[in-house]
C-alpha positions in Angstrom: 5.3 -9.3 6.0 3.4 -8.9 9.3 0.1 -7.3 10.0 -1.8 -6.6 13.2 -2.6 -3.8 15.6 0.6 -4.5 17.6 2.8 -3.6 14.6 0.7 -1.0 12.7 -2.8 0.3 12.8 -3.1 1.0 9.1 -0.2 -0.6 7.2 2.1 -3.6 7.7 5.5 -4.4 9.2 8.3 -6.2 7.5 11.6 -8.2 7.8 13.6 -7.9 4.6 16.8 -9.9 4.2 19.7 -7.8 2.8 23.3 -8.8 1.8 24.8 -9.0 5.3 21.9 -7.9 7.5 18.1 -7.7 7.7 15.8 -4.7 7.6 13.2 -4.7 10.4 10.6 -2.0 10.2 7.0 -0.8 10.2 5.0 2.1 8.9 1.9 4.1 9.7 0.0 7.2 8.4 -2.7 7.6 11.1 -0.6 7.1 14.2 2.9 8.5 13.6 3.3 9.5 17.3 3.2 5.9 18.3 5.8 4.6 15.8 8.2 3.6 18.6 5.5 1.4 20.1 5.0 -0.4 16.7 8.7 -0.7 16.2 8.8 -2.5 19.6 5.9 -4.6 18.5 7.6 -5.9 15.3 10.8 -6.6 17.2 8.9 -8.7 19.7 7.0 -10.5 17.0 10.1 -11.6 15.1 12.4 -12.0 18.1 13.2 -15.7 17.4 14.5 -14.7 13.9 16.6 -11.7 15.1 17.8 -13.1 18.4 21.5 -12.4 19.0 21.6 -9.5 16.4 22.4 -5.9 17.1 21.0 -2.7 15.8 23.4 -1.1 13.3 21.3 1.7 12.0 18.0 3.4 12.7 16.3 5.5 10.1 12.9 6.7 9.0 11.5 8.1 5.8 8.1 9.6 4.7 6.2 7.5 2.2 4.2 9.6 -0.3 1.3 7.2 -0.7 -1.0 9.1 -3.1 -0.6 11.1 -6.3 -0.3 14.8 -5.4 -3.2 17.1 -6.5 -0.7 19.4 -8.2 2.1 17.6 -10.2 2.7 20.1 -12.9 3.3 23.8 -12.5 4.5 25.8 -15.5 7.3 23.8 -17.1 8.0 21.8 -14.0 6.7 18.2 -13.8 6.9 15.9 -10.8 7.6 12.2 -11.1 8.2 9.3 -8.7 8.1 9.9 -5.0 7.9 13.7 -5.6 4.6 13.2 -7.4 3.3 10.8 -4.7 3.5 7.7 -6.9 3.8 5.1 -4.1 0.9 2.7 -4.0 -1.3 2.0 -1.0 -1.5 -1.6 0.4 2.0 -2.6 -0.9 4.0 0.6 -0.5 5.6 -0.1 -3.9 7.2 2.9 -5.6 10.3 1.8 -7.6 8.4 0.7 -10.7 6.2 3.8 -10.8 9.1 6.1 -10.2 11.0 4.6 -13.2 7.8 4.5 -15.4 6.8 8.0 -14.7 10.3 9.3 -15.4 10.2 7.5 -18.8 6.7 8.7 -19.7 7.5 12.3 -18.7 10.7 12.2 -20.8 9.0 10.8 -23.8 6.2 13.4 -23.4 8.8 16.2 -23.4 10.5 14.8 -26.5 7.1 14.5 -28.3 5.8 17.9 -27.3 9.1 19.7 -28.1 9.1 18.0 -31.5 12.5 16.5 -30.8 13.9 19.6 -29.1 12.9 22.2 -31.7 10.2 24.0 -29.8 9.7 25.1 -26.2 7.2 23.1 -24.2 4.4 24.6 -22.1 2.4 23.5 -19.1 -0.4 22.5 -21.4 2.0 20.2 -23.3 3.0 18.5 -20.1 -0.6 18.1 -18.9 -1.7 16.7 -22.3 1.3 14.4 -23.1 2.4 13.3 -19.6 -0.2 13.8 -16.9 -3.3 12.8 -19.0 -1.5 9.7 -20.2 -0.3 8.7 -16.7 -3.7 9.2 -15.0 -5.4 7.3 -17.8 -3.2 4.3 -17.2 -2.7 4.2 -13.5 -5.0 6.6 -11.5 -7.7 3.9 -11.2 -5.1 1.5 -9.7 -4.2 4.1 -7.0 -7.9 4.7 -6.1 -8.7 1.0 -5.8 -5.6 0.3 -3.6 -6.5 3.4 -1.5 -10.0 1.9 -1.0 -8.6 -1.6 -0.2 -6.2 -0.2 2.5 -9.0 1.9 4.1 -11.3 -1.2 4.2 -8.9 -4.0 5.2 -6.0 -2.4 7.1 -7.9 -0.6 9.8 -8.3 -3.4 12.4 -7.5 -7.1 13.0 -11.0 -8.2 12.1 -10.8 -6.6 8.7 -7.3 -8.1 8.1 -8.7 -11.5 8.9 -11.5 -10.9 6.3 -8.8 -10.0 3.7 -7.0 -13.3 4.4 -10.3 -15.1 4.1 -11.2 -13.4 0.8 -7.7 -14.1 -0.7 -8.3 -17.8 -0.2 -10.3 -17.8 -3.4 -8.4 -18.7 -6.6 -10.1 -16.0 -8.6 -9.0 -13.3 -6.1 -5.5 -14.7 -6.2 -5.4 -14.6 -10.0 -6.7 -11.1 -10.2 -4.3 -9.9 -7.6 -1.3 -11.5 -9.3 -2.2 -10.1 -12.7 -2.8 -6.7 -11.4 0.5 -6.7 -9.5 2.4 -8.1 -12.4 1.1 -5.6 -15.0 0.7 -2.7 -12.5 -2.8 -2.1 -13.7 -6.2 -3.4 -12.7 -6.7 -6.7 -14.4 -9.8 -7.3 -16.5 -12.1 -9.7 -14.7 -15.3 -11.6 -15.2 -18.4 -9.6 -14.2 -20.1 -12.6 -12.6 -17.0 -13.5 -10.6 -16.5 -9.9 -9.6 -20.0 -9.8 -8.2 -19.4 -13.0 -6.3 -16.1 -11.6 -5.0 -18.0 -8.4 -3.8 -20.6 -10.3 -1.9 -18.1 -12.8 -0.4 -16.0 -9.8 0.7 -19.0 -8.2 2.4 -19.8 -11.5 4.1 -16.3 -12.0 5.3 -16.1 -8.5 6.7 -19.4 -9.0 8.6 -18.4 -12.4 9.9 -14.9 -11.4 11.0 -16.2 -8.3 12.7 -18.7 -10.4 14.7 -16.0 -12.9 15.6 -13.7 -10.1 16.5 -16.3 -8.5 18.9 -16.9 -11.8 20.5 -13.2 -12.4 21.0 -12.9 -8.9 22.6 -15.7 -9.6 25.0 -14.2 -13.0 25.9 -10.8 -11.4 26.5 -12.4 -8.7 28.6 -14.2 -11.3 30.8 -11.0 -13.3 31.2 -9.1 -10.1 32.3 -11.8 -9.2 34.8 -11.6 -12.7 36.3 -7.9 -12.4 36.6 -8.2 -9.0 38.1 -6.2 -7.3 35.3 
């Protein structure tokens, strides 16, 4: 996993090993027109690891990173990618695709009384959508907030790395990822984490601005 303005302005880039090749890629929502520039950036970043290799396939896919506002219409219910069940920050979607399919299927069986009655839009909303949103919608909202705060620039990314150095943050992150729901934390520790996060964001932004000014001065001296 690679982060930085050179590989994506609002997401991350990756190198995933496969059976007989590696997948090298990146993603962005806010700057799709510059995707080739970011593809070039990740290839340059990992050049020592892929040196001597050849491109065997180039492909791109949209990532539906937020639950759609309309997921039920009449007796039609959307699940998985069709419903927008890919999470921000991580881009995970396989678990939520399988889970939403199972929950929707169980909702249909329950509402139809085992197949003896025709279901309605109200049944799907009550038995499927309400249950799904109750379990997972808060997770999507928090991850949406985290991506908007920490993925927008290099200073914010440095702040995220700094915050994640805390054991409490690591434990909460692991438990939330493992169980796919926001982990129950300690209120005092949550408050400390909030203030530490604000402090890291302020500190890293100050350092980032100083580094930009330093680089600008160096470039002016070199006549760049």
